[in-house]
C-alpha positions, 0 to 999 in steps of 0.5 A, a space after each residue: 751627225 752624232 744621236 744619243 738614242 734611248 729607249 726610256 720615257 722618263 729619261 727622253 722626257 728629262 733630255 727634251 724638257 731641260 733642251 739639253 739635246 735637240 729632239 730628233 725623232 721617234 722610231 719603232 725598233 726592231 722589238 716593237 719598242 720605241 726608241 728616242 733619238 736626239 742630235 748629239 754633235 758633242 756626244 754629251 748623252 752618256 754624261 746625262 744619262 748618269 746624272 739622271 741615274 744619280 739623281 741630278 737631274 732637276 726640272 720643273 714637274 710642269 715641263 717634265 709633264 709637258 715633254 712626257 706627253 709630248 713624247 708619248 704622242 709621238 711614241 704612240 704614232 711611231 708604234 701604231 704607224 703600221 696599223 693606220 697605214 693598213 
């Protein structure tokens, strides 16, 4: 199964709140940044990113804020997981 990954929280929140791709996980990358991963079986991720960049990504503000909060929580856990295991 193909995945779409991004380190950009606003883009990930857009994809999540619109339900464009199924959220898979957040992981910590080697340079200590968060990587948001979505299932992308039909390889639409790059097209969604272009739509976002070109201003065609219209969403409900409350849905976006909710998705951003959800992803920030997941991101915090992924980035601080090692600290809590010690």
